mmJSON file of the N, C-alpha and C atoms, coordinates in Angstrom:
{"data_MODEL":{"atom_site":{
"group_PDB":["ATOM","ATOM","ATOM","ATOM","ATOM","ATOM","ATOM","ATOM","ATOM","ATOM","ATOM","ATOM","ATOM","ATOM","ATOM","ATOM","ATOM","ATOM","ATOM","ATOM","ATOM","ATOM","ATOM","ATOM","ATOM","ATOM","ATOM","ATOM","ATOM","ATOM","ATOM","ATOM","ATOM","ATOM","ATOM","ATOM","ATOM","ATOM","ATOM","ATOM","ATOM","ATOM","ATOM","ATOM","ATOM","ATOM","ATOM","ATOM","ATOM","ATOM","ATOM","ATOM","ATOM","ATOM","ATOM","ATOM","ATOM","ATOM","ATOM","ATOM","ATOM","ATOM","ATOM","ATOM","ATOM","ATOM","ATOM","ATOM","ATOM","ATOM","ATOM","ATOM","ATOM","ATOM","ATOM","ATOM","ATOM","ATOM","ATOM","ATOM","ATOM","ATOM","ATOM","ATOM","ATOM","ATOM","ATOM","ATOM","ATOM","ATOM","ATOM","ATOM","ATOM","ATOM","ATOM","ATOM","ATOM","ATOM","ATOM","ATOM","ATOM","ATOM","ATOM","ATOM","ATOM","ATOM","ATOM","ATOM","ATOM","ATOM","ATOM","ATOM","ATOM","ATOM","ATOM","ATOM","ATOM","ATOM","ATOM","ATOM","ATOM","ATOM","ATOM","ATOM","ATOM","ATOM","ATOM","ATOM","ATOM","ATOM","ATOM","ATOM","ATOM","ATOM","ATOM","ATOM","ATOM","ATOM","ATOM","ATOM","ATOM","ATOM","ATOM","ATOM","ATOM","ATOM","ATOM","ATOM","ATOM","ATOM","ATOM","ATOM","ATOM","ATOM","ATOM","ATOM","ATOM","ATOM","ATOM","ATOM","ATOM","ATOM","ATOM","ATOM","ATOM","ATOM","ATOM","ATOM","ATOM","ATOM","ATOM","ATOM","ATOM","ATOM","ATOM","ATOM","ATOM","ATOM","ATOM","ATOM","ATOM","ATOM","ATOM","ATOM","ATOM","ATOM","ATOM","ATOM","ATOM","ATOM","ATOM","ATOM","ATOM","ATOM","ATOM","ATOM","ATOM","ATOM","ATOM","ATOM","ATOM","ATOM","ATOM","ATOM","ATOM","ATOM","ATOM","ATOM","ATOM","ATOM","ATOM","ATOM","ATOM","ATOM","ATOM","ATOM","ATOM","ATOM","ATOM","ATOM","ATOM","ATOM","ATOM","ATOM","ATOM","ATOM","ATOM","ATOM","ATOM","ATOM","ATOM","ATOM","ATOM","ATOM"],
"id":[1,2,3,4,5,6,7,8,9,10,11,12,13,14,15,16,17,18,19,20,21,22,23,24,25,26,27,28,29,30,31,32,33,34,35,36,37,38,39,40,41,42,43,44,45,46,47,48,49,50,51,52,53,54,55,56,57,58,59,60,61,62,63,64,65,66,67,68,69,70,71,72,73,74,75,76,77,78,79,80,81,82,83,84,85,86,87,88,89,90,91,92,93,94,95,96,97,98,99,100,101,102,103,104,105,106,107,108,109,110,111,112,113,114,115,116,117,118,119,120,121,122,123,124,125,126,127,128,129,130,131,132,133,134,135,136,137,138,139,140,141,142,143,144,145,146,147,148,149,150,151,152,153,154,155,156,157,158,159,160,161,162,163,164,165,166,167,168,169,170,171,172,173,174,175,176,177,178,179,180,181,182,183,184,185,186,187,188,189,190,191,192,193,194,195,196,197,198,199,200,201,202,203,204,205,206,207,208,209,210,211,212,213,214,215,216,217,218,219,220,221,222,223,224,225,226,227,228,229,230,231,232,233,234],
"type_symbol":["N","C","C","N","C","C","N","C","C","N","C","C","N","C","C","N","C","C","N","C","C","N","C","C","N","C","C","N","C","C","N","C","C","N","C","C","N","C","C","N","C","C","N","C","C","N","C","C","N","C","C","N","C","C","N","C","C","N","C","C","N","C","C","N","C","C","N","C","C","N","C","C","N","C","C","N","C","C","N","C","C","N","C","C","N","C","C","N","C","C","N","C","C","N","C","C","N","C","C","N","C","C","N","C","C","N","C","C","N","C","C","N","C","C","N","C","C","N","C","C","N","C","C","N","C","C","N","C","C","N","C","C","N","C","C","N","C","C","N","C","C","N","C","C","N","C","C","N","C","C","N","C","C","N","C","C","N","C","C","N","C","C","N","C","C","N","C","C","N","C","C","N","C","C","N","C","C","N","C","C","N","C","C","N","C","C","N","C","C","N","C","C","N","C","C","N","C","C","N","C","C","N","C","C","N","C","C","N","C","C","N","C","C","N","C","C","N","C","C","N","C","C","N","C","C","N","C","C","N","C","C","N","C","C"],
"label_atom_id":["N","CA","C","N","CA","C","N","CA","C","N","CA","C","N","CA","C","N","CA","C","N","CA","C","N","CA","C","N","CA","C","N","CA","C","N","CA","C","N","CA","C","N","CA","C","N","CA","C","N","CA","C","N","CA","C","N","CA","C","N","CA","C","N","CA","C","N","CA","C","N","CA","C","N","CA","C","N","CA","C","N","CA","C","N","CA","C","N","CA","C","N","CA","C","N","CA","C","N","CA","C","N","CA","C","N","CA","C","N","CA","C","N","CA","C","N","CA","C","N","CA","C","N","CA","C","N","CA","C","N","CA","C","N","CA","C","N","CA","C","N","CA","C","N","CA","C","N","CA","C","N","CA","C","N","CA","C","N","CA","C","N","CA","C","N","CA","C","N","CA","C","N","CA","C","N","CA","C","N","CA","C","N","CA","C","N","CA","C","N","CA","C","N","CA","C","N","CA","C","N","CA","C","N","CA","C","N","CA","C","N","CA","C","N","CA","C","N","CA","C","N","CA","C","N","CA","C","N","CA","C","N","CA","C","N","CA","C","N","CA","C","N","CA","C","N","CA","C","N","CA","C","N","CA","C","N","CA","C","N","CA","C","N","CA","C","N","CA","C","N","CA","C"],
"label_alt_id":[null,null,null,null,null,null,null,null,null,null,null,null,null,null,null,null,null,null,null,null,null,null,null,null,null,null,null,null,null,null,null,null,null,null,null,null,null,null,null,null,null,null,null,null,null,null,null,null,null,null,null,null,null,null,null,null,null,null,null,null,null,null,null,null,null,null,null,null,null,null,null,null,null,null,null,null,null,null,null,null,null,null,null,null,null,null,null,null,null,null,null,null,null,null,null,null,null,null,null,null,null,null,null,null,null,null,null,null,null,null,null,null,null,null,null,null,null,null,null,null,null,null,null,null,null,null,null,null,null,null,null,null,null,null,null,null,null,null,null,null,null,null,null,null,null,null,null,null,null,null,null,null,null,null,null,null,null,null,null,null,null,null,null,null,null,null,null,null,null,null,null,null,null,null,null,null,null,null,null,null,null,null,null,null,null,null,null,null,null,null,null,null,null,null,null,null,null,null,null,null,null,null,null,null,null,null,null,null,null,null,null,null,null,null,null,null,null,null,null,null,null,null,null,null,null,null,null,null,null,null,null,null,null,null],
"label_comp_id":["GLY","GLY","GLY","CYS","CYS","CYS","ALA","ALA","ALA","GLU","GLU","GLU","GLY","GLY","GLY","TYR","TYR","TYR","ALA","ALA","ALA","ARG","ARG","ARG","ASP","ASP","ASP","ALA","ALA","ALA","THR","THR","THR","GLU","GLU","GLU","ILE","ILE","ILE","GLN","GLN","GLN","ASN","ASN","ASN","ILE","ILE","ILE","GLN","GLN","GLN","ILE","ILE","ILE","ALA","ALA","ALA","ASP","ASP","ASP","GLY","GLY","GLY","ASP","ASP","ASP","VAL","VAL","VAL","CYS","CYS","CYS","ARG","ARG","ARG","GLY","GLY","GLY","LEU","LEU","LEU","PRO","PRO","PRO","ILE","ILE","ILE","PRO","PRO","PRO","ILE","ILE","ILE","TYR","TYR","TYR","MET","MET","MET","VAL","VAL","VAL","PHE","PHE","PHE","PRO","PRO","PRO","ARG","ARG","ARG","LEU","LEU","LEU","PHE","PHE","PHE","THR","THR","THR","CYS","CYS","CYS","PRO","PRO","PRO","THR","THR","THR","LEU","LEU","LEU","GLU","GLU","GLU","THR","THR","THR","ALA","ALA","ALA","ASN","ASN","ASN","PHE","PHE","PHE","LYS","LYS","LYS","VAL","VAL","VAL","GLU","GLU","GLU","PHE","PHE","PHE","GLU","GLU","GLU","VAL","VAL","VAL","ASN","ASN","ASN","ILE","ILE","ILE","VAL","VAL","VAL","VAL","VAL","VAL","LEU","LEU","LEU","LEU","LEU","LEU","HIS","HIS","HIS","ASP","ASP","ASP","ASP","ASP","ASP","HIS","HIS","HIS","LEU","LEU","LEU","ILE","ILE","ILE","THR","THR","THR","GLU","GLU","GLU","ASN","ASN","ASN","PHE","PHE","PHE","PRO","PRO","PRO","LEU","LEU","LEU","LYS","LYS","LYS","LEU","LEU","LEU","CYS","CYS","CYS","ARG","ARG","ARG","MET","MET","MET"],
"label_asym_id":["A","A","A","A","A","A","A","A","A","A","A","A","A","A","A","A","A","A","A","A","A","A","A","A","A","A","A","A","A","A","A","A","A","A","A","A","A","A","A","A","A","A","A","A","A","A","A","A","A","A","A","A","A","A","A","A","A","A","A","A","A","A","A","A","A","A","A","A","A","A","A","A","A","A","A","A","A","A","A","A","A","A","A","A","A","A","A","A","A","A","A","A","A","A","A","A","A","A","A","A","A","A","A","A","A","A","A","A","A","A","A","A","A","A","A","A","A","A","A","A","A","A","A","A","A","A","A","A","A","A","A","A","A","A","A","A","A","A","A","A","A","A","A","A","A","A","A","A","A","A","A","A","A","A","A","A","A","A","A","A","A","A","A","A","A","A","A","A","A","A","A","A","A","A","A","A","A","A","A","A","A","A","A","A","A","A","A","A","A","A","A","A","A","A","A","A","A","A","A","A","A","A","A","A","A","A","A","A","A","A","A","A","A","A","A","A","A","A","A","A","A","A","A","A","A","A","A","A","A","A","A","A","A","A"],
"label_entity_id":["1","1","1","1","1","1","1","1","1","1","1","1","1","1","1","1","1","1","1","1","1","1","1","1","1","1","1","1","1","1","1","1","1","1","1","1","1","1","1","1","1","1","1","1","1","1","1","1","1","1","1","1","1","1","1","1","1","1","1","1","1","1","1","1","1","1","1","1","1","1","1","1","1","1","1","1","1","1","1","1","1","1","1","1","1","1","1","1","1","1","1","1","1","1","1","1","1","1","1","1","1","1","1","1","1","1","1","1","1","1","1","1","1","1","1","1","1","1","1","1","1","1","1","1","1","1","1","1","1","1","1","1","1","1","1","1","1","1","1","1","1","1","1","1","1","1","1","1","1","1","1","1","1","1","1","1","1","1","1","1","1","1","1","1","1","1","1","1","1","1","1","1","1","1","1","1","1","1","1","1","1","1","1","1","1","1","1","1","1","1","1","1","1","1","1","1","1","1","1","1","1","1","1","1","1","1","1","1","1","1","1","1","1","1","1","1","1","1","1","1","1","1","1","1","1","1","1","1","1","1","1","1","1","1"],
"label_seq_id":[1,1,1,2,2,2,3,3,3,4,4,4,5,5,5,6,6,6,7,7,7,8,8,8,9,9,9,10,10,10,11,11,11,12,12,12,13,13,13,14,14,14,15,15,15,16,16,16,17,17,17,18,18,18,19,19,19,20,20,20,21,21,21,22,22,22,23,23,23,24,24,24,25,25,25,26,26,26,27,27,27,28,28,28,29,29,29,30,30,30,31,31,31,32,32,32,33,33,33,34,34,34,35,35,35,36,36,36,37,37,37,38,38,38,39,39,39,40,40,40,41,41,41,42,42,42,43,43,43,44,44,44,45,45,45,46,46,46,47,47,47,48,48,48,49,49,49,50,50,50,51,51,51,52,52,52,53,53,53,54,54,54,55,55,55,56,56,56,57,57,57,58,58,58,59,59,59,60,60,60,61,61,61,62,62,62,63,63,63,64,64,64,65,65,65,66,66,66,67,67,67,68,68,68,69,69,69,70,70,70,71,71,71,72,72,72,73,73,73,74,74,74,75,75,75,76,76,76,77,77,77,78,78,78],
"pdbx_PDB_ins_code":[null,null,null,null,null,null,null,null,null,null,null,null,null,null,null,null,null,null,null,null,null,null,null,null,null,null,null,null,null,null,null,null,null,null,null,null,null,null,null,null,null,null,null,null,null,null,null,null,null,null,null,null,null,null,null,null,null,null,null,null,null,null,null,null,null,null,null,null,null,null,null,null,null,null,null,null,null,null,null,null,null,null,null,null,null,null,null,null,null,null,null,null,null,null,null,null,null,null,null,null,null,null,null,null,null,null,null,null,null,null,null,null,null,null,null,null,null,null,null,null,null,null,null,null,null,null,null,null,null,null,null,null,null,null,null,null,null,null,null,null,null,null,null,null,null,null,null,null,null,null,null,null,null,null,null,null,null,null,null,null,null,null,null,null,null,null,null,null,null,null,null,null,null,null,null,null,null,null,null,null,null,null,null,null,null,null,null,null,null,null,null,null,null,null,null,null,null,null,null,null,null,null,null,null,null,null,null,null,null,null,null,null,null,null,null,null,null,null,null,null,null,null,null,null,null,null,null,null,null,null,null,null,null,null],
"Cartn_x":[-24.328,-24.166,-23.057,-22.79,-21.755,-22.372,-21.575,-22.078,-22.64,-22.103,-22.554,-23.882,-24.306,-25.559,-25.351,-26.321,-26.319,-26.472,-25.688,-25.808,-25.695,-26.471,-26.415,-26.268,-25.295,-25.052,-25.054,-25.969,-26.072,-25.525,-24.745,-24.172,-24.417,-24.917,-25.12,-23.779,-23.397,-22.12,-22.295,-23.361,-23.563,-25.052,-25.462,-26.868,-26.929,-27.665,-27.801,-29.273,-29.633,-30.986,-30.896,-31.754,-31.664,-32.66,-33.852,-34.879,-35.712,-36.348,-37.215,-38.286,-39.471,-40.541,-41.333,-41.971,-42.837,-41.981,-41.542,-40.667,-41.503,-40.997,-41.713,-41.978,-43.192,-43.555,-42.903,-42.443,-41.845,-40.407,-39.865,-38.489,-37.545,-36.612,-35.675,-34.767,-34.538,-33.649,-32.43,-31.28,-30.086,-29.557,-29.019,-28.435,-26.96,-26.089,-24.647,-24.097,-23.275,-22.749,-21.382,-20.413,-19.072,-18.947,-18.634,-18.496,-17.151,-17.136,-15.863,-14.962,-13.698,-12.761,-12.524,-12.551,-12.244,-13.364,-14.561,-15.694,-16.278,-15.652,-16.151,-15.009,-15.36,-14.406,-15.142,-14.445,-15.153,-16.084,-17.161,-18.061,-17.261,-17.462,-16.671,-17.599,-17.413,-18.213,-17.336,-17.258,-16.53,-17.511,-17.025,-17.903,-18.491,-17.737,-18.185,-18.397,-18.147,-18.171,-18.462,-19.237,-19.434,-19.676,-19.273,-19.493,-20.278,-21.455,-22.316,-22.769,-23.189,-23.679,-25.023,-25.815,-27.082,-27.404,-28.214,-28.722,-30.172,-30.526,-31.903,-32.476,-33.474,-34.144,-35.367,-35.458,-36.58,-37.278,-38.579,-39.383,-40.396,-40.352,-41.297,-42.237,-43.508,-44.499,-45.018,-45.731,-46.221,-47.067,-47.844,-48.713,-47.999,-46.661,-45.804,-45.897,-46.447,-46.451,-45.026,-44.507,-43.124,-43.067,-42.246,-42.03,-40.538,-40.181,-38.771,-38.543,-37.359,-36.966,-35.467,-35.048,-33.64,-33.112,-31.911,-31.274,-29.879,-29.567,-28.222,-27.201,-25.996,-24.89,-23.757,-23.063,-21.836,-20.703,-19.869,-18.752,-17.522,-16.826,-15.621,-14.492,-13.295,-12.115,-11.648,-11.471,-11.067,-9.619],
"Cartn_y":[-9.156,-7.744,-7.548,-6.311,-5.98,-5.162,-4.838,-4.144,-2.766,-2.114,-0.771,-0.78,-1.906,-1.977,-2.568,-2.323,-2.933,-1.841,-1.906,-0.96,-1.726,-1.305,-1.939,-0.843,-1.009,-0.032,-0.772,-0.418,-1.075,-0.15,-0.726,0.019,-0.76,-0.093,-0.754,-0.873,-2.106,-2.354,-2.367,-2.995,-3.119,-3.225,-2.676,-2.683,-3.066,-4.131,-4.53,-4.745,-4.402,-4.676,-5.898,-6.885,-8.158,-8.259,-7.723,-7.838,-6.563,-6.333,-5.166,-5.523,-5.001,-5.258,-6.501,-7.083,-8.248,-9.515,-9.964,-11.133,-12.394,-13.344,-14.599,-15.355,-15.821,-16.589,-17.958,-18.436,-19.759,-19.831,-18.729,-18.702,-18.378,-19.28,-18.973,-17.809,-16.906,-15.769,-15.956,-16.326,-16.533,-15.196,-15.234,-14.039,-14.336,-13.684,-13.818,-12.448,-12.409,-11.13,-11.349,-10.554,-10.61,-9.439,-9.741,-8.679,-7.973,-6.656,-5.925,-6.21,-6.526,-6.905,-5.795,-4.543,-3.435,-3.161,-3.671,-3.357,-4.578,-5.729,-6.929,-7.659,-8.471,-9.291,-10.558,-11.573,-12.763,-12.41,-13.166,-12.994,-13.215,-12.353,-12.384,-12.235,-13.086,-12.958,-13.231,-12.241,-12.379,-12.096,-12.104,-11.855,-10.445,-9.465,-8.073,-7.409,-8.114,-7.462,-8.493,-8.112,-9.02,-8.231,-8.84,-8.289,-9.338,-8.957,-9.877,-9.213,-10.042,-9.541,-10.184,-9.502,-10.062,-9.532,-10.312,-9.905,-9.498,-8.353,-7.87,-7.919,-8.771,-8.875,-7.959,-7.075,-6.138,-6.357,-6.608,-6.772,-5.636,-4.838,-3.74,-4.118,-4.306,-4.706,-3.495,-3.777,-2.731,-1.682,-2.102,-1.162,-0.513,-0.524,0.038,-0.717,-1.933,-2.787,-3.296,-3.166,-3.504,-4.769,-5.734,-6.973,-7.057,-7.268,-7.37,-8.635,-9.186,-10.361,-10.247,-10.507,-10.438,-11.848,-12.123,-13.426,-13.225,-13.85,-13.714,-14.458,-13.914,-14.538,-14.821,-15.923,-16.184,-16.15,-15.119,-14.976,-15.65,-16.42,-17.137,-16.789,-16.711,-16.48,-17.828,-17.918,-19.179,-19.106],
"Cartn_z":[-47.049,-46.757,-45.75,-45.425,-44.459,-43.334,-42.314,-41.138,-41.478,-42.508,-42.864,-43.607,-44.11,-44.855,-46.232,-47.082,-48.409,-49.455,-50.503,-51.613,-52.914,-53.899,-55.214,-56.256,-57.128,-58.177,-59.506,-60.385,-61.693,-62.771,-63.67,-64.784,-66.062,-67.086,-68.379,-69.08,-69.395,-70.06,-71.568,-72.039,-73.479,-73.763,-74.889,-75.28,-76.754,-77.094,-78.496,-78.826,-80.061,-80.555,-81.45,-81.194,-81.898,-83.038,-82.866,-83.902,-83.933,-85.078,-85.244,-86.257,-86.074,-87.033,-86.69,-87.694,-87.52,-87.556,-86.389,-86.281,-86.469,-87.253,-87.523,-86.229,-86.054,-84.86,-84.908,-83.752,-83.663,-84.155,-84.639,-85.139,-83.984,-83.659,-82.577,-82.974,-82.05,-82.292,-81.389,-81.953,-81.123,-80.604,-79.401,-78.8,-78.54,-79.287,-79.106,-78.749,-77.714,-77.268,-76.647,-77.051,-76.476,-75.513,-74.266,-73.276,-73.448,-73.347,-73.467,-72.266,-72.523,-71.455,-70.446,-70.894,-69.989,-68.985,-69.23,-68.37,-67.66,-67.799,-67.132,-66.434,-65.47,-64.738,-64.319,-63.851,-63.372,-62.207,-62.067,-60.932,-59.653,-58.668,-57.44,-56.244,-55.237,-54.013,-52.801,-51.9,-50.638,-49.499,-48.27,-47.125,-47.147,-47.655,-47.595,-48.948,-50.028,-51.33,-52.404,-53.412,-54.54,-55.82,-56.922,-58.258,-59.033,-59.509,-60.246,-61.54,-62.489,-63.768,-64.072,-64.873,-65.324,-66.711,-67.418,-68.727,-68.529,-69.057,-68.995,-70.402,-70.613,-71.91,-71.872,-72.853,-72.938,-74.27,-74.226,-75.436,-75.457,-76.513,-76.692,-77.824,-77.5,-78.494,-79.264,-80.345,-81.245,-80.521,-79.536,-78.808,-77.619,-77.626,-76.572,-75.248,-75.264,-74.07,-73.862,-72.644,-72.339,-71.486,-71.902,-71.156,-70.845,-69.576,-69.198,-68.375,-68.501,-67.716,-67.45,-66.219,-65.835,-65.576,-66.086,-65.917,-65.332,-64.19,-63.624,-64.483,-64.544,-65.269,-64.296,-64.508,-63.765,-64.778,-64.691,-65.621,-65.033,-65.873,-65.46,-66.41,-65.872,-66.71,-67.239,-68.555,-69.181,-69.62],
"occupancy":[1.0,1.0,1.0,1.0,1.0,1.0,1.0,1.0,1.0,1.0,1.0,1.0,1.0,1.0,1.0,1.0,1.0,1.0,1.0,1.0,1.0,1.0,1.0,1.0,1.0,1.0,1.0,1.0,1.0,1.0,1.0,1.0,1.0,1.0,1.0,1.0,1.0,1.0,1.0,1.0,1.0,1.0,1.0,1.0,1.0,1.0,1.0,1.0,1.0,1.0,1.0,1.0,1.0,1.0,1.0,1.0,1.0,1.0,1.0,1.0,1.0,1.0,1.0,1.0,1.0,1.0,1.0,1.0,1.0,1.0,1.0,1.0,1.0,1.0,1.0,1.0,1.0,1.0,1.0,1.0,1.0,1.0,1.0,1.0,1.0,1.0,1.0,1.0,1.0,1.0,1.0,1.0,1.0,1.0,1.0,1.0,1.0,1.0,1.0,1.0,1.0,1.0,1.0,1.0,1.0,1.0,1.0,1.0,1.0,1.0,1.0,1.0,1.0,1.0,1.0,1.0,1.0,1.0,1.0,1.0,1.0,1.0,1.0,1.0,1.0,1.0,1.0,1.0,1.0,1.0,1.0,1.0,1.0,1.0,1.0,1.0,1.0,1.0,1.0,1.0,1.0,1.0,1.0,1.0,1.0,1.0,1.0,1.0,1.0,1.0,1.0,1.0,1.0,1.0,1.0,1.0,1.0,1.0,1.0,1.0,1.0,1.0,1.0,1.0,1.0,1.0,1.0,1.0,1.0,1.0,1.0,1.0,1.0,1.0,1.0,1.0,1.0,1.0,1.0,1.0,1.0,1.0,1.0,1.0,1.0,1.0,1.0,1.0,1.0,1.0,1.0,1.0,1.0,1.0,1.0,1.0,1.0,1.0,1.0,1.0,1.0,1.0,1.0,1.0,1.0,1.0,1.0,1.0,1.0,1.0,1.0,1.0,1.0,1.0,1.0,1.0,1.0,1.0,1.0,1.0,1.0,1.0,1.0,1.0,1.0,1.0,1.0,1.0,1.0,1.0,1.0,1.0,1.0,1.0],
"B_iso_or_equiv":[0.0,0.0,0.0,0.0,0.0,0.0,0.0,0.0,0.0,0.0,0.0,0.0,0.0,0.0,0.0,0.0,0.0,0.0,0.0,0.0,0.0,0.0,0.0,0.0,0.0,0.0,0.0,0.0,0.0,0.0,0.0,0.0,0.0,0.0,0.0,0.0,0.0,0.0,0.0,0.0,0.0,0.0,0.0,0.0,0.0,0.0,0.0,0.0,0.0,0.0,0.0,0.0,0.0,0.0,0.0,0.0,0.0,0.0,0.0,0.0,0.0,0.0,0.0,0.0,0.0,0.0,0.0,0.0,0.0,0.0,0.0,0.0,0.0,0.0,0.0,0.0,0.0,0.0,0.0,0.0,0.0,0.0,0.0,0.0,0.0,0.0,0.0,0.0,0.0,0.0,0.0,0.0,0.0,0.0,0.0,0.0,0.0,0.0,0.0,0.0,0.0,0.0,0.0,0.0,0.0,0.0,0.0,0.0,0.0,0.0,0.0,0.0,0.0,0.0,0.0,0.0,0.0,0.0,0.0,0.0,0.0,0.0,0.0,0.0,0.0,0.0,0.0,0.0,0.0,0.0,0.0,0.0,0.0,0.0,0.0,0.0,0.0,0.0,0.0,0.0,0.0,0.0,0.0,0.0,0.0,0.0,0.0,0.0,0.0,0.0,0.0,0.0,0.0,0.0,0.0,0.0,0.0,0.0,0.0,0.0,0.0,0.0,0.0,0.0,0.0,0.0,0.0,0.0,0.0,0.0,0.0,0.0,0.0,0.0,0.0,0.0,0.0,0.0,0.0,0.0,0.0,0.0,0.0,0.0,0.0,0.0,0.0,0.0,0.0,0.0,0.0,0.0,0.0,0.0,0.0,0.0,0.0,0.0,0.0,0.0,0.0,0.0,0.0,0.0,0.0,0.0,0.0,0.0,0.0,0.0,0.0,0.0,0.0,0.0,0.0,0.0,0.0,0.0,0.0,0.0,0.0,0.0,0.0,0.0,0.0,0.0,0.0,0.0,0.0,0.0,0.0,0.0,0.0,0.0],
"pdbx_formal_charge":[null,null,null,null,null,null,null,null,null,null,null,null,null,null,null,null,null,null,null,null,null,null,null,null,null,null,null,null,null,null,null,null,null,null,null,null,null,null,null,null,null,null,null,null,null,null,null,null,null,null,null,null,null,null,null,null,null,null,null,null,null,null,null,null,null,null,null,null,null,null,null,null,null,null,null,null,null,null,null,null,null,null,null,null,null,null,null,null,null,null,null,null,null,null,null,null,null,null,null,null,null,null,null,null,null,null,null,null,null,null,null,null,null,null,null,null,null,null,null,null,null,null,null,null,null,null,null,null,null,null,null,null,null,null,null,null,null,null,null,null,null,null,null,null,null,null,null,null,null,null,null,null,null,null,null,null,null,null,null,null,null,null,null,null,null,null,null,null,null,null,null,null,null,null,null,null,null,null,null,null,null,null,null,null,null,null,null,null,null,null,null,null,null,null,null,null,null,null,null,null,null,null,null,null,null,null,null,null,null,null,null,null,null,null,null,null,null,null,null,null,null,null,null,null,null,null,null,null,null,null,null,null,null,null],
"auth_seq_id":[1,1,1,2,2,2,3,3,3,4,4,4,5,5,5,6,6,6,7,7,7,8,8,8,9,9,9,10,10,10,11,11,11,12,12,12,13,13,13,14,14,14,15,15,15,16,16,16,17,17,17,18,18,18,19,19,19,20,20,20,21,21,21,22,22,22,23,23,23,24,24,24,25,25,25,26,26,26,27,27,27,28,28,28,29,29,29,30,30,30,31,31,31,32,32,32,33,33,33,34,34,34,35,35,35,36,36,36,37,37,37,38,38,38,39,39,39,40,40,40,41,41,41,42,42,42,43,43,43,44,44,44,45,45,45,46,46,46,47,47,47,48,48,48,49,49,49,50,50,50,51,51,51,52,52,52,53,53,53,54,54,54,55,55,55,56,56,56,57,57,57,58,58,58,59,59,59,60,60,60,61,61,61,62,62,62,63,63,63,64,64,64,65,65,65,66,66,66,67,67,67,68,68,68,69,69,69,70,70,70,71,71,71,72,72,72,73,73,73,74,74,74,75,75,75,76,76,76,77,77,77,78,78,78],
"auth_comp_id":["GLY","GLY","GLY","CYS","CYS","CYS","ALA","ALA","ALA","GLU","GLU","GLU","GLY","GLY","GLY","TYR","TYR","TYR","ALA","ALA","ALA","ARG","ARG","ARG","ASP","ASP","ASP","ALA","ALA","ALA","THR","THR","THR","GLU","GLU","GLU","ILE","ILE","ILE","GLN","GLN","GLN","ASN","ASN","ASN","ILE","ILE","ILE","GLN","GLN","GLN","ILE","ILE","ILE","ALA","ALA","ALA","ASP","ASP","ASP","GLY","GLY","GLY","ASP","ASP","ASP","VAL","VAL","VAL","CYS","CYS","CYS","ARG","ARG","ARG","GLY","GLY","GLY","LEU","LEU","LEU","PRO","PRO","PRO","ILE","ILE","ILE","PRO","PRO","PRO","ILE","ILE","ILE","TYR","TYR","TYR","MET","MET","MET","VAL","VAL","VAL","PHE","PHE","PHE","PRO","PRO","PRO","ARG","ARG","ARG","LEU","LEU","LEU","PHE","PHE","PHE","THR","THR","THR","CYS","CYS","CYS","PRO","PRO","PRO","THR","THR","THR","LEU","LEU","LEU","GLU","GLU","GLU","THR","THR","THR","ALA","ALA","ALA","ASN","ASN","ASN","PHE","PHE","PHE","LYS","LYS","LYS","VAL","VAL","VAL","GLU","GLU","GLU","PHE","PHE","PHE","GLU","GLU","GLU","VAL","VAL","VAL","ASN","ASN","ASN","ILE","ILE","ILE","VAL","VAL","VAL","VAL","VAL","VAL","LEU","LEU","LEU","LEU","LEU","LEU","HIS","HIS","HIS","ASP","ASP","ASP","ASP","ASP","ASP","HIS","HIS","HIS","LEU","LEU","LEU","ILE","ILE","ILE","THR","THR","THR","GLU","GLU","GLU","ASN","ASN","ASN","PHE","PHE","PHE","PRO","PRO","PRO","LEU","LEU","LEU","LYS","LYS","LYS","LEU","LEU","LEU","CYS","CYS","CYS","ARG","ARG","ARG","MET","MET","MET"],
"auth_asym_id":["A","A","A","A","A","A","A","A","A","A","A","A","A","A","A","A","A","A","A","A","A","A","A","A","A","A","A","A","A","A","A","A","A","A","A","A","A","A","A","A","A","A","A","A","A","A","A","A","A","A","A","A","A","A","A","A","A","A","A","A","A","A","A","A","A","A","A","A","A","A","A","A","A","A","A","A","A","A","A","A","A","A","A","A","A","A","A","A","A","A","A","A","A","A","A","A","A","A","A","A","A","A","A","A","A","A","A","A","A","A","A","A","A","A","A","A","A","A","A","A","A","A","A","A","A","A","A","A","A","A","A","A","A","A","A","A","A","A","A","A","A","A","A","A","A","A","A","A","A","A","A","A","A","A","A","A","A","A","A","A","A","A","A","A","A","A","A","A","A","A","A","A","A","A","A","A","A","A","A","A","A","A","A","A","A","A","A","A","A","A","A","A","A","A","A","A","A","A","A","A","A","A","A","A","A","A","A","A","A","A","A","A","A","A","A","A","A","A","A","A","A","A","A","A","A","A","A","A","A","A","A","A","A","A"],
"auth_atom_id":["N","CA","C","N","CA","C","N","CA","C","N","CA","C","N","CA","C","N","CA","C","N","CA","C","N","CA","C","N","CA","C","N","CA","C","N","CA","C","N","CA","C","N","CA","C","N","CA","C","N","CA","C","N","CA","C","N","CA","C","N","CA","C","N","CA","C","N","CA","C","N","CA","C","N","CA","C","N","CA","C","N","CA","C","N","CA","C","N","CA","C","N","CA","C","N","CA","C","N","CA","C","N","CA","C","N","CA","C","N","CA","C","N","CA","C","N","CA","C","N","CA","C","N","CA","C","N","CA","C","N","CA","C","N","CA","C","N","CA","C","N","CA","C","N","CA","C","N","CA","C","N","CA","C","N","CA","C","N","CA","C","N","CA","C","N","CA","C","N","CA","C","N","CA","C","N","CA","C","N","CA","C","N","CA","C","N","CA","C","N","CA","C","N","CA","C","N","CA","C","N","CA","C","N","CA","C","N","CA","C","N","CA","C","N","CA","C","N","CA","C","N","CA","C","N","CA","C","N","CA","C","N","CA","C","N","CA","C","N","CA","C","N","CA","C","N","CA","C","N","CA","C","N","CA","C","N","CA","C","N","CA","C","N","CA","C","N","CA","C","N","CA","C"],
"pdbx_PDB_model_num":[1,1,1,1,1,1,1,1,1,1,1,1,1,1,1,1,1,1,1,1,1,1,1,1,1,1,1,1,1,1,1,1,1,1,1,1,1,1,1,1,1,1,1,1,1,1,1,1,1,1,1,1,1,1,1,1,1,1,1,1,1,1,1,1,1,1,1,1,1,1,1,1,1,1,1,1,1,1,1,1,1,1,1,1,1,1,1,1,1,1,1,1,1,1,1,1,1,1,1,1,1,1,1,1,1,1,1,1,1,1,1,1,1,1,1,1,1,1,1,1,1,1,1,1,1,1,1,1,1,1,1,1,1,1,1,1,1,1,1,1,1,1,1,1,1,1,1,1,1,1,1,1,1,1,1,1,1,1,1,1,1,1,1,1,1,1,1,1,1,1,1,1,1,1,1,1,1,1,1,1,1,1,1,1,1,1,1,1,1,1,1,1,1,1,1,1,1,1,1,1,1,1,1,1,1,1,1,1,1,1,1,1,1,1,1,1,1,1,1,1,1,1,1,1,1,1,1,1,1,1,1,1,1,1]
}}}
């Protein structure tokens, strides 16, 4: 953080639906996603400022039960 305090601003960059309906049990579902160049940059961390990204997986079950999990990402320029 910095002397002025801490602020976090989250922005949704991309949203994709991977499966719908009665998904086969035990079947791996691959997740492939290309981030748009205009809205992403490499992960950056300095003493007073940082830019980070994360993937939020949301599973909505038939009875409207919601399961969410967040995974941090480290983006690198290749």
